[in-house]
N, C-alpha and C positions, 0 to 999 in steps of 0.2 A: 326580428331576427338581426344577424349580424352582418355587414359585409365582412370579408376576410381577404386579402391580398398579400399572401406569404412572399417573401423575397425568393427570386428563382435562381439566384448564385448558389452553387453546390457547398454544402456545409454551414450555410448561411440558415440560420431558423428565425429570424424575425418576421412580423407580420405587421400589416399597416391596414387602418380603416380606407385608406382612399390609395387610387392609382398613384396620384402625385406624389402620396408620402413615399410610396415605394421607388418610384422612379428618383426622386431627390435622395434617398437613402443609397440607390443604386451608384447614382452618379459620383457623391461622395466616396463610396467604401470601394466597388467594384468596378467601376468604370474602368475599361484597358485603355490606356494612356495611349497607346500607340498598336490598334489592331494589325494582325497579320505581323508581328514583327519575329524576325526570324532569331533561333538561338543564335548569340555569340560565341564564336569559336574560343573565345581566348576564356570561356568559362564551362569549358568543357574536358572531362578528365578522363585517362582510361586507367581501369584498374585491372590486377593481377590479382586472382585468388587462392587463397592456398588450395593446395591440390590432394588434400588428406580429409581434412575436416571441411568436407563438401555439404553438411545441412539439408541431406536429402531428406524428403518428406516420407513421412512412416504413418501407420495406423497409431489408435490408441493402444494398444500393444507393443509398439515399437518395432514391427515389420515394416521393413522398408518397402516403398511403393515408388513407382515409375517418377520419374521428375517431372512428367507432364500430367501427373495426377491432378484432378480437381480436388480443391480443399474439401475436407471432410466437414459435413454440416453440423452447427453446433447442436448439442443435444438439448431437444426440447423436454420443458417441464410439463408434468401431468397437470396441468390447469385448466382443462378444458379449451375453452375458445378464448380466454380472458387473457390478452397479451399484457395488460397492467399488474397481473397477480405479483404481489398479494394485495395490491389495492383492488377496488372495485371496479372501476372505471378511469378514464383519461382524466375526469374532473376531481378525482380523490387524489389521483398522482401529481397533478398541478398542482392542487392547493399545498397539498404536502411538501412539494418541492418548493414553492414560492414562498412558504412561511419559515420552511425548517432551512433552506438553503439560501434564498435570496434575501430574504427580510431578516433572516437569523431571529426570527421572533422569539420572545421569551415564553415559558408555559403560560403565563397570566393572560399575554396577549393572543395567544392560539387559542386559548378558553375564549377570551372574550370575542375572537373572529368565529368560533364555533356558534357562538350565541346568539351572533347577526345573521348567520347564515340560516339556524333553525327559525330565526323571526323572520327573515326572508320567506322561506318555506310556508310557516304558518300563514304569513300574510297572503300568499300565492293560491291558499286553500290546499297544500300540497302537504300529505301527511306521512310521505314515506320518509324513514328513518336517516339520521346523518351517517356516513362512515364512521364517525366515531364521536362519544360522548365527552371527550376528552383529551386534552393534550397527551396524555399517559397512553391514551388508546391508540392514538397517531403513532406513539414513538413505539408500540409495540407492533404495529403494522409494520413501520420501517425495519424492526429487528428482523421480521419475516423474511427479507428480502435476501434471495442467494447468491445475487450477482455481486462481486468483489468483498465476499466474506472472508475478513483476515482478524479475526478477534485478537483481542490483547489477553494475555494471562500474566500472573503474577508468580516469580520466584524471589523466595526468601533467602538471602546469604545472612551468614554470621560470623564473628571472631573465631576463629576456634583454637587460638593459641593458649598458652597457659596465662591463667587472670592471677594477676598480682592482690595482694589485699587490698580492700576497697578500690575495686577496679572502676576506672574513668567510665563514664556513660557509654562513649563508643565502642568499649568492648562487648559490652552486654546487650546494645541495640541489636534490632533485627532490620536489615535493610531488604529493600523490595523491588527487585526489579521488573519491571513492565513490558513485556516483549510479547510479541506475534511469532507466529510458525513463518521464518524467512521464506521457507521453499512455498508455501500458500501465497505468500503476499509476493513473490517472485512470479509465480506463476499467472495471478492477476495483471500483473505488470505485462509480461509477454503477451497474453491474449486479448491485450487492448489493441482494438482495429483500426485506432486512430493513429497508430504508431507505423502502418503499413507501408508509408512511403518514405519514413525516417528510420528504417531498419536495416540493419547489415546482419546477415546470417552466417557470413565469412569473414576471415581476415583476409586484408588485402592490402596490396601495394598502390598507390595513386600516383599517378603522372598527368602534368598538365601538357597543353597542346605542343610544348616546345620538347617535350619527353624526358623533362625535370623532375625528379620526385618532389611530392607536395606530402605534408601531413596536416589531416583536418579532423575528421571523426576519430574516436577513441580507436574503432577499429583498422585504421589506416596504419596505425603507429606500430613498430616494431615487438613491443611489449604481447599484444595480440597474436602476432603470427609465429613468435618463439615459444610461446605458450602451446599454441597449435602443434607445434613441432614436437614438443617433449609428449603432450599427451598423444598425439599420432604415434610414437614409438609403441604403443598399445595396438596391435591390428584390429581388435574387437571395438575400438573408438573410430575406426574408418567411417566417414560418411556421416558422423555426428556434428553437434553445431556446439560452438564454443560460447558459453554465456558467462563472462566476468561481470563480477560483481562488485560495482561501485560503492562504495561507502563513505560516510561521512559523519562528523559529530561535532556539536559546538554548543557551550553553555549559553543558555540565554535568560535574561530576566523579565519579568512580565510586570512587576510593578515595583518601582526603587522606593516608593513612599511607606509601603507597608513592610517592605523589608525581609530577606530571605524568601525571596517568591523565584528562584532559581529554577530552571529544569533543564535537564541534559537531555536531549532528543538525538537519537541516531537513524539516520535515513539510508536509504538503500533503494539504488537504480541499477538497472541491466545494462551493462557495455555496449549492446548492439545498438542501442540508439543513436539518434545523431544528438548534435552538441546542440541543434536549435531547439531538438523536443525537449532535452535534458534543462533548458535553461525555462522553457515554457511554462506556464500553470496548470500543467495537467498532471497525470499520475504517474511521469516518469521519474519522479523522486517521490519518495512516500516515507513517513516516520516508519521503523520498524521496532523502537525500542525506546523507552525512556528509563536512562540509567539513574541508580541512586546517587545520592549527594550528599554524604556522610557530613555532618556539621559537628564541633566542639569549641571549647575558648579557644584563644591565642596561645596560650599557655601549651595545650596539649597539641595544637596543630604543629608546633615547633620541635616535636619529640620523633624522634626516627621510627620507633614503632608506630606511631599513626600514619605518618607517610608511607612507610611500607605498606601498612594494611590497606590504605586507600588506592594505593596502585595496585595492589594484587586482587582487591575488588573490582576495579575499573576493568581490569583486562579478563577476569574470570566471567564477568558479565557480558562481555565483547564476546567471548569463545561459548557462552550459552546462547547468545543471539543467533550465530552463525553456524551452531550445531547442525540443525535440520540439513544444511547444505553438504554436510561432509560426506555423506554416501555418496551424493552425486558429482561428486569430484574425482571420484576414479572408476565410479559403474555409472553407465548412461542412466539419465533419468527421461521419461517422456512429458513434453510440455505443448501446449497449445502456443501457433506463434501469430502474430497480427497480422498475417495473410490468412490464416484459416486451416492451415496446414499442422499435424503434428509432426514433431521433430525429436530424435533422440539427442538429450543436450547433457555437456559437461560443463560443470559449474567451476568456475576458478576466483578465489579471492583477487580482485583487480586492485585498482587506485583509490588511495583513502584521501579524503577532502577534509583537512582539517588547518585550522591557526596554529602557529608556532607555540603557544601554550599546550596546546592539544597534542601537538606532534612530540613535544617535551615526553609526556605521558605514555603516546604510544611508542616510541623509539625505545622508552626506557633509558633514557640519557639525561646527563645533568644540564640544569639551567644555563644558557648561554651557550651551550657546544650546539654543533649541528647534527640534525638526526641523518645526515645521508651520508657524511664522510668525517672522517677521524682529525681535520683539522683542529689545531688548538684554539681554544676559544680567545686567547688573547691576540692572535695572528689567524684569523679564519680566513683573510684572502691572500695571504705571503704562502709563496712557494704552493699553489694549488697544484701543481703538475704532479708534487711529490707524494702528496695525500691518497690514501684509501678509502673506497667507499665502504661502507658499511655492509655487514652481512650478519646473519645468524650463524654461521660458521664461523666466521673472524670474532665475534663477540663471544661465543663459547669458547674458542680457545683462549682468548685474552683473560676471560673469565677464570679458566681453570690453571693457568701458567703464572697470575699475578695475584699477589695478595689484595684484598679489597680498597685498601686506600690507596694502591697504585692504579686498580682499576678506576677508581673515582677521580682522581687527580690529575692522572695522565692520558687517561683514553676516555674521559668523561661519560662512563657507563655507569648504570646503578646496577649492582651485582644480585640485588635482593628481590629483582622483579624479573618476571619470563612473559614476554611479547605474546598476546594471545595467538599471533599466527604461527608460533612454534608448533600448533597441535594441529593445523591444516595443510594437506599437499599443496607443495609447490609456492607456499607463501611465505615471504619474507618483507616484514612490515619496513624496513629501509629503503627496500626498492618503490614499493606500493606508493609511498606519500607521495602526494601529486603536486605540482607548483600550484601556488594560491596568488594568482594576479590581486586579489582586494587588498588581502593584509599584507604582501609582501611588495608587492609594485604602488600599487593606488595610495592606500591608507598608510601603508609604512614607509616605503622610502619616500615617496612623494611628500605626504603632507605631515607626516610624524616627523621626518627626517630633514628633507631638502627646504621645506616651507619655513620649518622651525629654525634651521640653521640661518637661514637669510635673516629672519627677524632676530636672531640673537647677534648676528655680525652687524646690524643697524644699531643696536643698541650699545655693541662693543666701540663703534667709532663716532657714536654721537653723543650728546646729552642724551638724557630721556626726554627733556622736551621736545627737541628735535629730531628723535627716532620717531617719537608719537606722531609728530607731523607728518614725518615721510611713509609711515605705516597706514596715516588716514589719505595721503594722497593717493598710495597704491589702492587702498582700497576706493577712493574716487576713480581712479583707472579702470578699476573693473567693472565696476557700475557702469561706466559710460561706454563700454564694448557695444557697438551698434547690432540689434536685435539680428537673430538668424534663427532659421526652422531648425528645431529641436536643442536649442541653446536656452539653458536655465540661466536667468538673469538675476544678476545678486544684486538686489536692488538698493543694499547698504553694504556692498563689498563684502568681505570674509567677517563681519562682526556678527556671528552668531556661536551659540555656546554649543550645542549637539550637532556634531558633524556625520552624515552618513557617507557610505560610498559614493552615491548619487553626487553628493556635495563636493567630493574630492574628486570624481570624473569630470564634474562641469567646472571647477576652478582649474584643470590642467589646461583646459580648453584655452584658458584667456592670460595665464598666470605670467608667462616669460614677457610678454611687453608690457606688463604695468610694473616691470621692476627695472627694465632697461634704464639705464641714468643713475641709477641709485646703489648698484653693486659693481663690483668689477666684471670687466668683459669675461674675464676665465669662468666667475662664477655663473655668468649668463651662459656660456659654452656647456658647462657642466650639465644645467638643468635641459637647455636644448638637445645634448646627446642622450640624456635619460630619457627624454619624451620620445625622441626617435625610437631609440630601443624598447621601451614600454608600449607604444603603438605596433611594433612587429610583433612583438609577443601577445599582444592582444588579437591579434588578426584571427578568423575563422579558420582561412586555409593558408599555411606557410611553407614556402619552396624551399628547397635547398639553398639558392642563392640569396633569399631573405634571411634564411636562420647563419648563414657565413656574413653575412652585413650586420646582423644582431652581435655575431661574436666580437668582429671587430669594433662595434661601438661599444661592447661591453669594457672591451680593454680601454677603449678612449675614455669612457665614463670614469673607471675607477682610476686612471691618471688623472683625471679633471679636479676628480672630488677631493684632491690632496689641497687646493685652493682653502678649504676649510681650516685645514690644519695651517698652513701658511698663513692665513688670516688671524689664527687664534682663536676661532669658535671652537674646534674640538681640537685636543691632544693626540688622539689616535681614532681610528674608525675600523672597529671590528665587531660588526653588528650581526646576526644571524640572519634577519630578514634581508639585508643588503649582500648578504654571502648567497643566499637562497638562488640570487639571480644567475649565479655561476652555472647551477646544475640545470637551469632550464635548457643549456645548449645541448645537454644528453638527455632530459626529461622529453624535450618535445617529438624527436623521432621516436622516442617510445611510447608515449600515450597521445599524440597527435596534439593539436591544438589545446593550449590550456583553456581557452574559453569555455569548453565543457566540463572542466574540472575546477572550477573555481570556488572559494567559498561563499561567494556572494548566492551561489544557488541555492544552498543550504541555509543561509541566512534569509533569503525571501521566502523559503518555505516555513520559517518560524511565525510568518504571519498566520496562515492557516491552519498549522500543526499545532501551534501551542498560544499564541498572542487570543487570536479569536478565539478559540475554545476556552479559554481561561475567561475571557470577558463572558461567555455565556455561562460559567459556573457560578457557585453562591459563595466561592473564594475560601470555604470550609473544605479541607481535604479534598482540593479541586482536582487532583491529578485522575482519579477514576472519573470523575464526569468529564473530563476533558477527552479522555480515551474512548469512551461511549460516544462522543460528539463527532470525533474523528473517524470512527467506523461507521457510524450513519450516514454520515456526508460522502463516504467513499460507497457506501452501497446505493444511494441515491445516484449519484454520478455513474456510477456502473448500469444500472437499471435505463437511466436517462439514454445512457450511451446505446445499449440495444434498443430502446424503442427508437431511437433516431435512426437506427442503421436499418430498423425495420418498415420506416415509413409511418409510424404510430403517432408522432409528435407535429405532423403536417398541419402550419397554422395555428390560430389562436385556439383557445380552448372553446371560446363559442361559436368558431367557425368549424370547429370539428362537429358538435353537434348539431348547426344548421345543416351540414350536410347530411350529417347520418339521418336528419329528419326530411331530407330532400326539400326543404323550404327557406333556401337561403334570399333574405329579405334585403330591404334597403333603410333599415332603422340605423341610423349613425349612434344611438346613445349608448350602445353597446361598445366597451372599450375593449381593444385586443390585450394581450398576456404581457407584450414587449413591443420594444420599437415607436412606441406613438410619439415619441418626441421628437422624431425626425418627421411627423407630419406638421409641425410648427412653421410657419414661415419666419419666425426667428431664429428657428435652429436648422436652417438648408446647411445642405453642404459647405465646408471650410472652402471647396473649392466655388462655388457662386460667391465668396466673400460678403456675408451678412455680416455685418460688423457690430452687431449688438452683444454686449457681454451677458450671457446666460448666468444666472442664479447655482452658486455650488454649496453655498455654506448657509444652511438657514439660519445660524446663529450669529452671522457677522451682518453687520447693517450694509446697506447699499453700497454704500462708499468704499468699505472695507472689500465687501465683495469683489466690487469692481476693480480695486487695486491688485487684489489678489490674483484676479483673472488676466490682468495685465501683465503682472509678473511671469504667469506661467503660459500665457497665451502662444509665445513660438514652440513651446513642446508640442502642442498638438499639430504642427506645423510638419512635422516629420513621424512617420508610420509605417509599419510593415505594408508589403504589398503583396496578397495572396496570390495575383496571377500568377501565369506561367514565365519561366526567364526569357528574355529578349535582349535585344541590343538597347542600350539607352535610348529612351525616347522622351518627348517633352508634348502636352497638349495645353491648350486655354483653358479657363475653368467653363462649367457647364452653361452659364449665363452671362451675358454682357450685362454692363451699367448703363441702364435705361435713362439714365439722368445726363448722360453726356451726348451732346451734338453728333449728329452723323456726318455731317458738312466738315471737311479738309479745314477749311479756314476758320470756320466757326470753333471748332475742336482745338486747334492751335491757340486760338484766345483763351478759351475756357481752361485749358490744361496749364497757361502759361509756358508754351514753347514756341517761339517763333521761327525756331529753325526746323519746325515739323514740316512745313508745305516742302521746302526745298528738298528735305530728306526722303520725303515719302517721295516726291516727283523723279529725285535721282534713282529711287530703288525700284519705280515702276518702268523707268525709261529702261533700266540695266535688265528689267524682266522680260520688257518687250523685245529688246534688242540686245542681248546677250554678246555679241561681238563687237557692237560700237563701242568707242570711247563717251563718255559723258559730255556734252556741249556746253559750253558754259551759259547759255538762254536755257537751260533745261525746263526753267517753270514757265516759259513760252511756249514751248515744244510740248509740254504734257497737258491734257486738259483731263483730268478725272472728274467725273461728276456722280460717282456712285458712293454707295454709304458706307462708313468706317463705322467699326465695332467695337467698342474698347470693354476691355476686361481688366478685370482688378488682380487677379492670379492667374497662375499657370501652376502644372504639377508635372513636375520629372520623375521619371523611373528609370531605376537603375539598378544594378547587381551589387550588392553591398553585405555579404554572408556576414562579415564580422559585426556590422551595426544591428540594430532592432530591427531584421528583417522580416518577411514572411515564410512561409512555408518552404518556397523555392528560391529563397535569400534575394527575393527583391525588395527594392527600399523606395517609399515614393514621399518626394519632398515638395513642399508649396512654394513658389516664391511669390512674393507679394510685390506689387506695386499700385500703393493705394495711399492715395492723400489723408485718407482719414480713417487708419487702421486702428481701432479703438481710440477714435478722437485725435489721431496722431498721425504724422506723414511716416509711411515705410515704402523706400524704394532699394529693394535688394540689389545685391552686386552677384553677377553670374561669370563661369567660364564658356568662353564662347570659343568654339573648334577655329582654327586658324589653318592648320595643315595636319598631315599624320605623324607628325614627331609626337615624341613621349613626354609628358608633364608640361612644365610652363614653357617649353619651347616650342610647343604645337599650340599654345593656347593664350587668347588674350582676355584680361580681367576685363568686365564692363559693368554699368549700372543701370538699372531699369529705369526708363522714363515712362514708358505708356507701353501697354500691349493691347492689341487690336488685329481686327481681321478684315478683309475686303473681299469681294468677288471680282473675279479678272477671269475673264473667257469662261464663265461657268463653273470655276473651282474656287473654293475657299482656299485664299492665303492667309497664312496667320504670320505675324511680325512682330517685332518688337521695336522701340525708338530707345537708343541707348547712349550715353556719354562714356567714352573711354580711360582706362586707366592703365597706360603703358608703364612698361619697367620702367625704373629709375637707375637701377644698376643692369648692368651684363650678368652679373653672378649673385650668388644668395648672399647676404649680409652675413659676415664672417661670424657674428657672436650668436645671433638668435638661429640663424641656418634658413632664414624666412626670405623670399622673394619680398622686395619692394616696389610697389607701384605707387604713381602718382598721378592724379586729376589732370587729363589732357585740357591745355587752355588755361588761360588766364579771366576768371569771370569779372564783370563788372555790373555798374548799377544799370548801366544798358544794353548789355548783351550777356547771356548764359554762354556756358560750356557748349563747345560744339557736339552735336548729336548726328547719330546715323541710324537709320531704319536697316536691320538685318532680319531674315528668315528666323522665326522661330525656332527651327530645327535645328539651327547651327548653335544652340545654347546647350552646352553639356550637362550642367548641374549649377547649383548656387554655387557662389565663392564666399566667404568670409575676411574681412578686412579688419586688420587692428590697428587702431592709431599708433604711429610713430610718435610719442608723445614730446618727445626730446627731454631738455632739461628743464626743471622748475617744477611748481606745482601747477596742477591742470585748475584752468580757470572754472571758479563754480558754475558758469551757466552751460557748458559743456555736459551735455547727457547723451544716453543712448540715442536718442532722438535726432540730433544733430552733428552726432561724430563724423558722420560721412560728408559733413560740409565743412568742418571746422580746422582741418589740418592739411598739411602739403604732401605729405607722404603716408604711406599704409604699407602694414604687413599683409602678406597673402597668407592666412591662418592655416597651415597644414594639419592643425591638431582638431577642428572642428567636429570631425569626424572620421571613423577609419578609414571609409572609402574615400576621403579627401586625402588622407594620408598616402595612401597607396597610389591615388590618382596623380599626384604631385611627384612621387618617389621617382 
């Protein structure tokens, strides 16, 4: 039989063969950094809810219940006592889920697995039949799942205009729209119990602890409130719940090599869920349709008739996709919500997530014009105050008042296409288009514009060979940035062909310091101003004062970017993606934080909704196969969620049957179904600082696996924290380094820290006598004979909702103090609290030299030995906008920098320092390993993460 030790943390379903494996897993992923931490008032908000659309609970027929009513139990299927229906039992469900979802096994591999299963039964003398005789039989069982069922159907479209003699193929072809019932899919999303803590049933206005208006999730914006006001004009809707529909679409390519492998998925999400839930990998965003993509030759593509038809087809398909929701936009529908209550719901088409090319099609405008205002495409940012926002009414008036040529040339409107939103109540595509952080700020303005312009400037001002040398040195500077938790390291600088959004985000963190000295100061100021603006826009919670600061930064950026015109890089700047930044100032109060409406959400969904299903197809007419895979995956996910909620998947599969038989044994050769990797000593929690690099790519040699792990290892040091929110806290790793001496003086020799005894005795004396001054002979007056336990890392935990946080907005960060981290020394830098003043005025930067604890009067005292980095200037650097620090003291061969022991709890979080490279090429021996020892001054990097940017603001 099997030992079975499931994790006890709520929501974690991993199981282990041994108790120590479960303990190590808990310490790594769930151990509270600071037990009994009280909530921080700065993270508490007050909400004022809409008074008419109050989301009252009702029964299945729409009859209102008391607001204190108990949720209606979910309808039970008539399946007898089998909770795993349509599967025979848990083994059948787990087997199917393991192969179809986790392994993504092919039909051939599933048949092979069934053959081995049957062979094992025959060998054991069991003649009971298997649940399935083939993979197709297993697929049939999956298809019978009722939970999460939202099948695709095919709708055909054809060109209906007059056909010329010998018409081109696109006029006679039939186009297939593969769509689901959007109402059914939305009901499945609304009924997801995982969203119970991330669901807003009413529009609200949010205020921070100082009474200032803030915008965060979509329902905190003015759009939801104003929409509720319009709906509430009908008294019959009072007590109902507004459900905004957030949609998004984006073309994606699954195989460049084979060509023409493009798909155009449309995604849908209820606006009631939080930004964090929408960005997660659950079913908060699901594909609702795949749009047809007409194909023809280059000559036909240039014809107005073809362009008109493709756009009309596009809008006709979108109108068909959302048609099932139209009735529910005026008459309340009844839907089940994540908390188990039924409510009367009113649907509204809300924000639409799209990049600029898609926005051009959606808004029916001419290329290079703005989809939200009528600014002229040649002078988008000039006299913005005099421009007008686009609307259906304004567009209709212009089309009726002017001839088509004037409408096209003077107003940037295509008069031959009507937006799909024209046929839906209260919908206007120009208002609905949401900000797009990924393509407008990160990949657009930063990478495609500013970084490209900097390189063009270098080639304009220098010969090609000299410019190549400078760019090579900039890449070297980028690769030499010190390691830091969550920082992706560019081992060869920016020299790679395929850029991703994550690559651009990582480059933003380190780019400014790398170009200082090679470009004019005004150019550095331009990038620094843009970075500050970008980091405010990317916050998950944006206050009114932050929005005002962003508006000031925006005006300053528009002025500073003129340097590229002054230096001859650009003749003018009128770019739609940069112009879009102006609309953020009005869009944020309307839609809340752009963090929850970014096209990175839909692009990340391409992996599960398009790319992986395509790889599982036979590549021939793959779409129908892909849709079948998508539906089956969603059904299995919905059934698994139901079984988890009912406690039917507790422990491992073998453990389940052991308990059912009442004979839980001690044989260890039966493996659990998940989590066994945590039982291995080489993969103990990152907090225990085991430094063995694990294998993560079977096709790479050992050297390249280790090299790849070394480059990405820092990414594992920053992770979401699912514990409840609390005041920032820090705790040492779970296990000490047993190789280190425990005697004070022996440890000083072992760690090569001759100043440790004096620093420790000074700290201990102040701990014993807090009101006395430190005597000159402190080493003679303090005689410590206890043990000192050295740790190689510590974990900080703080509230960082704008970063990759947990459910409650908490973020965990590993601080390293290790002489052999992946074989190389790593001693992180940190912020130490000095006093209650905000930002750097109340902080000091220090570098960890040793993390340790000792026993004093029966209590464990956690400490850190640090060297200091005081400010080099009283104010920020005028060009980069960053604080500058310098190491304290001047080390010599005989003496190291001065050190001090501080309480561990005085450390607020990690700090990242960027070398102040100065003028000239960086020596080849300077790398990320020794960068913190090679320079006399450093920038304090505010762009390392969103929390740090707010922290230093």
